[in-house]
Phi, psi and omega in degrees: 000320182291327175299316181299313178295324177295314181300323180277358179078019185261106190242009185256013180243130181254146178229143170234116176267119189255140189226078180268150177287178186306130182256141182280085169234172180313324185299327183257016179303143184066009172277131177243151183275135180286331179225083185293341181270339179272305180239076181291160170298135175269148175280132178310316182293323178294320182297322176303311186294316176294324175299311175308305182297319173304319181289317179295324175287352179061039178284142179290325184221144171236104175257130180233138350289174190291344176301334175304327180300313181295308183296339181280343182312312173293348177314326176264002178257345185250157166290161182304314191296309183297320178301310172305326175291319175304313179296320177296326178291326178278351170117010184275042178227031183294344177298341173303331182255011186289135176230122179309137180260350182212152174282159176294000000 
């Protein structure tokens, strides 16, 4: 979207892309973090505060928790397949423990 706005010559609109790790909401009940000390499940209030802060600071991107910034460094050095495996080792496969909390 940023590229489209630049192409159209619209320079007075700002964007903040938010990327939180799993947040403790009803959607992720019963989900467990593989490495909770490194990538804990996030509290919704804290995530909301970080979204407001990132927007006020006009940051282009907010990765939560900040440790995600470090873990993403290898992304550009690996093939897509290798990077997905790397993410799984870090715990980015938590949907395996996801349990539906209500019937359809």
